[in-house]
C-alpha positions, 0 to 999 in steps of 0.5 A, spaced: 500 500 500 502 506 497 502 513 501 497 515 496 492 509 499 493 512 506 489 518 509 494 524 508 497 526 515 498 533 512 495 540 513 488 541 511 489 534 508 493 536 502 496 532 497 503 530 499 507 531 493 514 531 496 513 524 498 509 521 492 514 517 488 512 516 480 512 509 481 507 509 487 502 511 482 500 504 478 500 500 485 496 506 488 491 506 482 490 498 482 489 498 490 484 504 489 480 501 484 479 494 488 477 499 494 472 502 490 469 496 487 468 493 494 464 499 495 460 498 489 459 491 491 456 493 498 451 497 494 449 491 490 449 486 495 445 490 500 439 486 503 435 492 504 430 495 499 433 500 494 433 507 497 436 514 495 440 513 501 443 506 500 443 506 493 444 513 490 447 517 495 452 511 497 454 511 489 456 518 489 460 518 495 464 511 493 470 511 490 473 517 494 480 515 494 480 513 487 478 520 485 483 523 489 489 519 486 486 520 479 486 528 480 493 528 483 496 524 477 492 527 471 493 534 474 501 532 474 500 529 467 498 536 465 502 541 469 509 537 471 509 531 466 515 526 464 516 520 460 514 515 466 508 519 468 506 519 460 507 511 460 503 510 466 497 515 463 497 510 457 497 504 462 492 507 467 487 510 462 484 504 459 484 501 467 479 507 469 475 507 463 474 499 464 472 500 471 467 506 469 464 501 464 464 496 470 459 501 474 455 503 468 454 496 465 453 493 472 446 490 471 444 489 478 447 496 480 442 499 475 436 495 477 437 498 484 438 505 481 432 504 476 428 502 482 429 508 486 428 512 480 421 509 478 419 511 485 421 518 485 414 521 485 413 517 492 420 520 495 420 527 499 427 529 496 430 536 496 431 539 489 439 537 490 437 530 491 432 530 485 437 532 481 442 527 483 437 522 482 436 524 475 444 525 474 445 518 476 440 514 472 442 518 466 449 516 467 447 509 466 442 510 461 446 514 457 452 509 458 449 503 455 445 500 461 440 498 456 444 495 451 444 488 449 451 484 452 454 484 445 453 492 444 455 493 451 462 489 450 463 494 444 462 500 448 467 498 453 472 497 447 470 503 444 471 507 451 478 504 452 480 506 445 478 513 446 482 514 453 488 512 449 487 516 443 486 522 447 492 521 451 496 520 445 493 526 441 495 530 447 502 527 448 504 529 440 502 536 441 506 537 447 512 533 444 511 538 438 511 544 442 518 542 446 521 539 439 521 546 435 527 551 437 528 557 433 535 559 435 537 566 432 545 569 433 544 575 429 541 581 433 538 584 427 533 578 427 530 581 433 528 588 431 522 590 433 522 586 439 521 589 446 527 589 451 523 584 456 522 579 450 529 579 448 532 578 455 527 572 456 529 569 449 537 570 451 535 567 458 532 561 454 538 560 450 543 560 456 539 555 459 540 551 453 548 553 454 547 556 447 549 563 445 544 568 442 537 568 442 532 562 443 524 563 440 520 557 442 512 555 441 511 556 448 506 562 448 510 567 452 516 566 447 511 565 441 506 571 442 511 577 443 515 574 436 509 574 432 506 581 435 513 585 434 518 582 430 519 586 424 522 580 420 516 577 416 520 571 414 521 569 421 514 570 423 512 566 417 517 560 419 514 561 427 507 561 425 507 555 420 511 551 426 505 553 430 500 551 425 503 545 423 503 541 430 501 534 429 500 535 421 507 533 418 506 526 417 511 523 422 511 519 428 507 525 432 502 526 426 495 527 429 491 526 423 489 518 424 488 520 431 483 525 429 479 521 424 479 515 429 477 519 435 471 522 431 469 515 428 469 512 435 465 517 438 460 517 433 459 509 433 459 510 441 453 515 440 449 511 435 450 505 439 446 508 444 441 510 440 443 518 438 444 520 431 451 523 432 456 524 438 453 532 438 446 529 439 449 525 445 453 531 448 448 536 447 442 533 450 445 534 457 447 542 455 443 548 456 443 548 448 440 542 448 441 540 440 446 541 434 441 545 431 440 550 436 448 550 437 448 551 429 443 556 429 446 560 435 453 560 432 450 562 425 446 568 428 452 571 431 456 570 424 451 574 421 452 580 426 460 579 426 461 577 419 460 584 416 464 588 421 470 582 421 470 583 413 471 591 414 476 590 419 480 585 415 480 590 409 482 596 413 488 592 416 490 589 409 490 596 406 494 599 412 499 593 412 500 595 404 500 602 405 506 601 411 510 596 408 508 594 401 506 587 402 503 583 397 497 580 401 496 580 408 497 573 411 496 569 418 503 571 420 502 578 419 495 578 423 498 580 430 504 584 427 500 589 423 494 589 428 498 591 434 501 597 429 494 599 427 492 599 435 498 603 436 496 608 431 489 609 433 489 609 440 496 610 441 496 604 446 501 598 446 502 592 450 509 595 452 506 601 455 501 597 459 506 592 462 509 596 467 503 597 470 501 589 471 506 586 475 504 579 476 504 579 484 500 586 483 495 582 478 494 577 483 493 581 489 488 585 484 484 579 483 484 577 491 482 584 492 476 583 487 474 577 491 474 580 498 470 586 496 465 582 492 465 575 497 469 577 503 474 572 502 481 573 505 487 570 501 494 568 506 500 565 502 502 559 506 508 555 506 506 549 510 503 545 504 507 541 499 508 543 492 509 539 486 514 544 483 518 550 486 514 555 482 507 554 485 504 559 490 500 556 495 494 560 499 489 559 505 483 562 503 478 564 509 471 568 509 470 574 513 469 569 520 476 566 519 473 560 517 476 555 511 473 556 505 479 553 500 486 551 499 488 555 493 494 553 488 497 558 483 502 555 477 504 561 473 510 559 468 512 555 462 516 549 463 518 543 459 513 538 462 507 543 462 502 543 456 501 550 453 494 554 455 491 556 462 486 552 466 483 551 473 483 544 476 481 541 483 485 536 487 479 535 492 472 537 491 467 540 496 462 536 499 458 535 506 459 528 508 457 525 515 455 532 518 462 535 516 463 540 510 469 538 506 472 544 503 475 544 496 483 544 494 483 548 487 488 550 482 489 555 477 495 553 471 497 559 466 503 560 462 506 567 463 513 570 462 518 568 467 521 574 471 528 575 468 535 578 471 532 585 470 525 585 470 519 582 474 514 578 471 510 583 467 503 581 464 500 583 457 493 586 458 491 579 455 494 575 460 491 580 466 484 578 463 486 570 462 488 570 470 482 573 472 478 568 467 481 562 471 481 565 477 473 566 476 473 558 475 477 558 481 472 562 485 466 557 482 470 551 485 472 555 492 465 557 494 462 551 492 457 549 498 453 543 496 452 536 499 454 531 493 461 531 490 458 530 483 454 536 483 459 541 487 463 547 484 464 547 476 460 540 476 455 544 471 452 544 464 458 545 460 455 551 457 454 554 464 461 553 466 464 559 463 459 564 466 463 565 473 470 565 469 468 570 463 464 575 468 470 576 472 474 579 466 469 584 466 472 587 472 479 588 468 476 594 464 473 598 470 477 604 472 474 602 479 478 595 479 484 598 475 486 603 481 486 598 486 492 594 483 495 597 476 501 601 479 507 601 476 512 596 478 518 601 478 515 608 481 509 605 484 504 610 480 497 608 479 495 607 472 493 614 469 486 615 467 488 616 460 491 609 459 484 606 462 480 610 457 485 607 452 484 600 454 476 601 454 476 605 447 480 599 444 476 593 448 472 593 441 478 593 437 478 588 431 472 584 435 469 582 429 475 578 427 476 576 434 468 573 434 469 570 427 475 566 430 471 564 436 465 562 431 470 558 426 472 554 432 465 552 434 463 551 427 469 546 426 467 542 433 460 542 430 462 539 423 466 534 426 461 531 431 455 532 428 457 529 422 452 522 421 458 518 418 465 520 419 468 514 416 467 517 410 472 523 411 478 521 409 482 528 409 482 532 415 485 538 412 480 538 406 474 537 411 477 543 416 477 547 410 470 546 408 468 547 415 471 554 415 468 556 409 464 562 412 469 564 417 475 565 412 479 571 412 486 569 411 489 565 405 489 558 407 496 555 409 497 548 406 502 546 411 497 548 417 491 544 420 488 547 426 484 540 428 491 536 429 492 541 435 485 542 437 486 540 444 480 543 447 475 538 443 480 532 442 484 531 448 480 536 453 472 535 454 470 540 449 467 536 444 461 539 441 462 544 446 466 549 444 460 554 442 459 554 450 465 560 450 460 564 446 454 562 449 457 564 456 459 570 453 451 572 452 450 570 460 456 574 462 455 580 458 447 580 461 450 578 468 455 584 468 450 589 466 446 587 472 452 589 476 454 595 472 446 598 474 447 597 481 455 598 482 460 593 480 462 592 487 455 592 490 454 587 495 447 585 494 448 583 487 455 579 489 451 575 494 446 573 489 451 571 484 454 567 490 448 564 493 445 562 486 451 561 481 457 560 485 455 556 491 450 552 487 454 547 482 450 543 478 444 542 483 439 545 479 438 547 471 442 552 469 437 557 467 433 556 473 439 558 477 441 564 472 433 567 473 434 566 480 440 571 480 438 575 474 430 575 475 430 574 467 433 570 462 439 573 459 438 577 453 444 577 447 443 585 446 448 586 452 454 582 448 453 585 442 453 592 445 459 590 449 462 588 442 460 594 438 457 589 434 450 592 435 448 598 430 
C-alpha cells in the first residue's frame, strides 16, 4: 500500500507531493480501484430495499480515494509531466475507463438505481437530491445500461480506445511544442522586439548553454515574436511551426488520431441510440441540440461577419500602405494589428506592462474577491508543492473560517502543456455532518521574471488570470452536499459564466486603481491609459468573434457529422468547415484540428460554442452589476448564493433567473462588442 492509499497526515489534508514517488502511482491506482469496487459491491449486495440513501447517495460518495489519486496524477500529467508519468497515463487510462464501464454496465447496480428512480414521485427529496437522482440514472442510461451484452462489450472497447487516443493526441502536441527551437545569433533578427522579450529569449538560450537568442512555441516566447518582430520571414517560419503541430506526417502526426477519435465517438453515440456524438453531448447542455448550437453560432456570424470583413480590409490596406506587402497573411495578423492599435489609440502592450506586475495582478484579483465575497487570501508555506514555482494560499471568509486551499502555477516549463486552466485536487462536499472544503488550482503560462525585470503581464494575460481565477472562485465557494454536483460540476455551457464575468472587472477604472501601479515608481495607472484600454476593448472584435465562431463551427462539423468514416482528409474537411469564417489565405502546411486540444484531448467536444454562449450570460450578468455598482454587495451575494455556491444542483437557467430575475438577453454582448448598430 502506497502513501497515496493512506489518509494524508498533512495540513488541511493536502496532497503530499514531496513524498509521492512516480512509481507509487500504478500500485496506488490498482489498490484504489479494488477499494472502490468493494464499495460498489456493498451497494449491490445490500439486503435492504433500494433507497436514495443506500443506493444513490452511497454511489456518489464511493470511490473517494480513487478520485483523489486520479486528480493528483492527471493534474501532474498536465502541469509537471515526464516520460514515466506519460507511460503510466497510457497504462492507467484504459484501467479507469474499464472500471467506469464496470459501474455503468453493472446490471444489478442499475436495477437498484432504476428502482429508486421509478419511485421518485413517492420520495420527499430536496431539489439537490432530485437532481442527483436524475444525474445518476442518466449516467447509466446514457452509458449503455440498456444495451444488449454484445453492444455493451463494444462500448467498453470503444471507451478504452478513446482514453488512449486522447492521451496520445495530447502527448504529440506537447512533444511538438518542446521539439521546435528557433535559435537566432544575429541581433538584427530581433528588431522590433521589446527589451523584456529579448532578455527572456537570451535567458532561454543560456539555459540551453547556447549563445544568442532562443524563440520557442511556448506562448510567452511565441506571442511577443509574432506581435513585434519586424522580420516577416521569421514570423512566417514561427507561425507555420505553430500551425503545423501534429500535421507533418511523422511519428507525432495527429491526423489518424483525429479521424479515429471522431469515428469512435460517433459509433459510441449511435450505439446508444443518438444520431451523432453532438446529439449525445448536447442533450445534457443548456443548448440542448446541434441545431440550436448551429443556429446560435450562425446568428452571431451574421452580426460579426460584416464588421470582421471591414476590419480585415482596413488592416490589409494599412499593412500595404506601411510596408508594401503583397497580401496580408496569418503571420502578419498580430504584427500589423498591434501597429494599427498603436496608431489609433496610441496604446501598446509595452506601455501597459509596467503597470501589471504579476504579484500586483494577483493581489488585484484577491482584492476583487474580498470586496465582492469577503474572502481573505494568506500565502502559506506549510503545504507541499509539486514544483518550486507554485504559490500556495489559505483562503478564509470574513469569520476566519476555511473556505479553500488555493494553488497558483504561473510559468512555462518543459513538462507543462501550453494554455491556462483551473483544476481541483479535492472537491467540496458535506459528508457525515462535516463540510469538506475544496483544494483548487489555477495553471497559466506567463513570462518568467528575468535578471532585470519582474514578471510583467500583457493586458491579455491580466484578463486570462482573472478568467481562471473566476473558475477558481466557482470551485472555492462551492457549498453543496454531493461531490458530483459541487463547484464547476455544471452544464458545460454554464461553466464559463463565473470565469468570463470576472474579466469584466479588468476594464473598470474602479478595479484598475486598486492594483495597476507601476512596478518601478509605484504610480497608479493614469486615467488616460484606462480610457485607452476601454476605447480599444472593441478593437478588431469582429475578427476576434469570427475566430471564436470558426472554432465552434469546426467542433460542430466534426461531431455532428452522421458518418465520419467517410472523411478521409482532415485538412480538406477543416477547410470546408471554415468556409464562412475565412479571412486569411489558407496555409497548406497548417491544420488547426491536429492541435485542437480543447475538443480532442480536453472535454470540449461539441462544446466549444459554450465560450460564446457564456459570453451572452456574462455580458447580461455584468450589466446587472454595472446598474447597481460593480462592487455592490447585494448583487455579489446573489451571484454567490445562486451561481457560485450552487454547482450543478439545479438547471442552469433556473439558477441564472434566480440571480438575474430574467433570462439573459444577447443585446448586452453585442453592445459590449460594438457589434450592435
